[in-house]
C-alpha positions as a printed Julia matrix, in Angstrom:
98×3 Matrix{Float64}:
 37.17   80.74  156.34
 37.08   84.39  154.52
 39.96   86.63  153.32
 42.89   85.9   151.26
 43.74   82.44  149.87
 47.32   83.1   148.7
 49.23   82.46  151.82
 47.79   79.75  154.09
 49.81   78.09  157.41
 51.92   75.3   156.32
 51.09   73.91  160.3
 47.59   74.59  160.6
 46.08   75.55  157.23
 44.84   79.16  158.39
 45.06   82.35  156.46
 45.21   84.57  159.3
 48.69   85.23  159.01
 51.01   88.45  159.84
 53.76   89.31  157.48
 57.0    91.08  158.5
 58.4    93.23  155.6
 61.84   94.19  154.93
 60.58   98.06  155.67
 59.86   96.98  159.43
 63.53   95.14  159.62
 65.13   98.45  158.16
 63.36  100.66  160.6
 64.25   98.25  163.47
 67.94   98.23  162.5
 68.2   102.04  161.54
 66.47  102.69  165.11
 69.14  100.65  166.68
 72.03  102.38  164.76
 70.64  105.5   165.98
 70.66  104.61  169.71
 74.44  103.51  169.22
 75.26  106.83  167.82
 73.48  108.9   170.56
 75.39  106.43  173.2
 78.22  106.85  171.18
 78.4   110.48  171.61
 78.76  110.47  175.51
 81.64  107.64  175.33
 84.88  109.2   174.86
 87.48  107.52  172.21
 85.74  103.91  172.12
 82.22  105.7   171.49
 83.68  108.25  169.14
 85.61  105.73  167.1
 84.21  102.17  167.51
 80.53  102.5   168.35
 79.43  105.48  166.3
 80.65  104.32  163.34
 79.26  100.96  163.81
 75.82  102.86  164.34
 76.68  104.99  161.25
 77.12  101.66  159.42
 73.96  100.01  160.61
 71.93  103.2   159.52
 73.32  103.41  156.06
 72.57   99.62  155.42
 69.43   99.97  156.6
 68.41  101.25  153.47
 69.96   98.23  151.62
 67.58   95.83  153.63
 64.44   96.72  151.4
 66.21   96.31  148.15
 67.74   93.03  148.95
 65.42   90.88  150.65
 63.97   87.92  148.75
 62.21   86.19  151.38
 59.75   87.38  153.8
 58.89   86.44  157.6
 55.15   85.15  158.17
 53.29   84.19  161.35
 50.36   82.39  161.72
 47.98   84.23  164.07
 46.43   81.21  165.19
 49.08   78.51  165.92
 52.04   80.97  165.98
 54.0    78.86  163.6
 56.77   80.89  161.75
 57.48   80.65  157.89
 59.1    82.01  155.16
 57.77   83.22  151.63
 59.37   84.27  148.44
 58.83   87.78  146.96
 56.42   86.69  144.26
 54.14   84.88  146.72
 54.17   88.11  148.67
 53.43   90.27  145.59
 50.28   88.12  145.0
 49.24   88.18  148.76
 49.38   92.35  148.5
 46.93   92.1   145.23
 44.53   89.85  146.93
 44.05   91.99  149.66
 43.43   95.16  148.01
């Protein structure tokens, strides 16, 4: 099997993996916050004073995800097993696929 040798599936031993990075999580959180703000505009009082501030806090906190995340989610493409790796192992993985 060719490819990177840094991260292998703990279940089947395959190196065909997909890493979910903190940027993807932050974008999803920001998108959901934006949707809450858009919906909150159209709902009087509850939307203005509860839903919109929650959406704004979600958007602001989505910028902190990439800075604070220490573990990355990894999915095996062969057996669909999900496991986690630390930041150092992820950095080694990025170097190996260049």
